[in-house]
GUNU-900547 format. One line per field, with one value per residue (C-alpha): x, z, y; residue number from 0; residue in three letters. Coordinates in steps of 0.25 Angstrom, whole numbers. Each point is the difference from the previous one (the first is absolute). Last residue first. Example, Ala and Ser with C-alpha at 12.3 -4.5 7.8 and 13.67 -1.06 7.14 Angstrom:
x	[55,-6]
z	[29,2]
y	[-4,-14]
pos	[1,0]
code	[SER,ALA]
END
This chain:
x	[411,-4,6,9,12,-5,-2,14,6,-9,6,14,-1,-7,13,8,-10,-9,-7,-13,4,4,-12,-9,7,-4,-14,-2,4,14,4,15,7,10,-11,-15,-10,-14,-4,-15,-3,2,-2,-11,-8,2,-7,9,-2,12,9,-2,3,12,6,-3,7,12,1,0,11,9,-2,4,12,4,-2,10,-4,6]
z	[418,-5,-14,0,-1,11,9,-3,4,13,3,-3,9,11,0,6,11,1,13,-7,-13,6,9,-12,-9,10,2,-15,-1,-4,-7,1,-13,2,-2,-2,1,2,8,5,14,10,-7,-8,12,6,-11,-8,0,10,-9,-12,7,7,-14,-6,11,0,-15,1,11,-8,-12,9,4,-14,-5,10,12,2]
y	[409,-14,4,-13,9,9,-12,-4,14,0,-14,4,12,-8,-9,11,1,13,-6,5,-7,-13,-2,4,-11,-10,5,0,-15,-4,-13,-4,-5,11,10,-4,11,3,-13,2,-6,11,13,-7,-4,14,7,9,15,3,-9,9,13,-6,-5,13,7,-9,2,15,-1,-9,10,12,-8,-4,15,5,8,14]
pos	[69,68,67,66,65,64,63,62,61,60,59,58,57,56,55,54,53,52,51,50,49,48,47,46,45,44,43,42,41,40,39,38,37,36,35,34,33,32,31,30,29,28,27,26,25,24,23,22,21,20,19,18,17,16,15,14,13,12,11,10,9,8,7,6,5,4,3,2,1,0]
code	[ILE,ILE,GLN,LEU,GLU,LYS,LEU,LYS,LYS,LEU,MET,LYS,ASP,SER,PHE,PRO,THR,LYS,ASN,ILE,VAL,GLU,LEU,TYR,VAL,ALA,ASN,TRP,THR,TYR,PRO,LYS,LYS,ASP,MET,VAL,LEU,ILE,ILE,ASP,GLU,ASN,ARG,ILE,LYS,GLU,PRO,LEU,ASN,ALA,PHE,ILE,LYS,LYS,PHE,LYS,LEU,MET,ASP,GLU,GLU,LYS,SER,SER,GLU,SER,LYS,ASP,GLU,MET]
END
């Protein structure tokens, strides 16, 4: 059985992917949506982390949720 945190991570990932899919390409490449460890991340950079399910992507999704972006 999947625990709540895994289920929540999957939901956050799906929300992010849905928003990303509806963005114009210019926004994906240029707009910074997140700054973590003093480094800026565009939509594309976050997307690459998320689809590759890196350990850092969990932190990114959590921050995006806190910021009410997803």
